[in-house]
N, C-alpha and C positions, 0 to 999 in steps of 0.2 A: 518702412514699418505698417504691413496690412493691417486694420480696420475693416472691424467685424460689428454684428451687433451681431447680442444676444437678449436671450428673452428673461427674465428668470417672474419670476408671480408675477406675471403680467404687464409686465416692465419691462420696455426696449431700454438695452445700455451699447453704446460704444464702444469699444473698447483696439485695444490695438496689445500688437505682438508678436513673437518673433516671426518672421521667414519659415514656412514650413510648419509652423506650430497650433496651426486654426484651426485641427482638427481634436488638440489637444484643446485646445479651450474651449472648443466647444457642445466638449466629454462633460468636460468642469461645469460648465453653466447649465448642464441637462440633471448631473445632478444636482448644483446647488437650486434648481429651480424646481427636482421633483421637492427634495425637501420643503420648501417655501408652499408647493403647492401642498405638502398637510400639511403645513400650517394653515394655509393661507380655508382650505374645506374643517377645520378645528376651528380655528378663535376668529373668522372671517376676514375683514379688510384691518388692513393695516399699516402703520408709517412704513414709508419704505426703507428706511436706517433698522427699525425694529425689525424689520423683518428678515432683512439679509444679516442682522448680525444674529437672531434665532435659528436661522437654517445656516448657517456656519458654523453654532454652537453645534446643532445636530449633526453637521459630515462630523466636524470634529468629535464628537462620544463617539462615532463608529469607526470614526477612525483612533480613535483611542485604542477602544473594541479593540481593533483587526490587531492594531501592535502590539496586544498583551500575548492577543493568539498566538500571532506571531512567535512572540518571545519564549509563549510556551512549548509551540512546537519544539524552538529552537535547540528548546534545552531537552527536550528530551531525541530528539535525534543526536546532540552529541553524546546523551546516556547514551543511547544504543550501537554508538560509532564509538564510540570508547569499549563495550562490549564485544565490541566488532574486533574488533584490536587486539586486545585481552585475548579473546580465543585462537586469533591467529598467531600469539604467541605464544599459548602451548602447544612443549615439548609431543608428539605426536605416541601415543602409546603405546607399548614395546606389543609384538607378536605377540599373542596368546600360541601357544603352541598345544594342539591335537594330536590325538594319540588314532591312525584305526587300531585294531585289531587283527592282522594275518592269520590266519589259517595254515600253518603246515601243510606238506606233501603232505607228510604221513597222514596226516589225518583223513585228504581227500583217497588220496589209495584205498585206507582201507570202505570207505564208506563206498568206494565205484565197488568193491570187494564182493561186498555184505549185499549194492544193490544183484551185478551177477550170479552172490549164487538165490535171491531174493526168487528172481525172476526161474533159476531151474529148476528151483522147490515147484514153481506156480507154474510151470511146463511140467516135469510131470505128475504133477496131482489130476491135471487136465488132461493124460492119456491113462493114466488113471478110471479119471471120472468118467471116460469115452470108451474104453477096450474093460 
């Protein structure tokens, strides 16, 4: 079982840990040291036990705050998942019937005939105007 030296609040401690967990222990010690440094900056020198207690309580407070936030976000996620599941279970709406007007062939034939007559009249007017 490896032993490593960690420093918290300017004080060194020898701590044993499981093989391969040295990095996690050093990370945790750094977090505790950061809190101890805040205390040291605010209060000054204090007994080791009190410093460790206060730094631990500050970390516990942060952890509790994070846990509350995680629960809140999990609740929101569960609500969204339930809403999404409800939307997935809703039957698809019936397709709308769209009617497109169709122009009867007799109307297009009549319009073509009118256009031909208009062109014929225009040609006749042009001949009279030229002659």
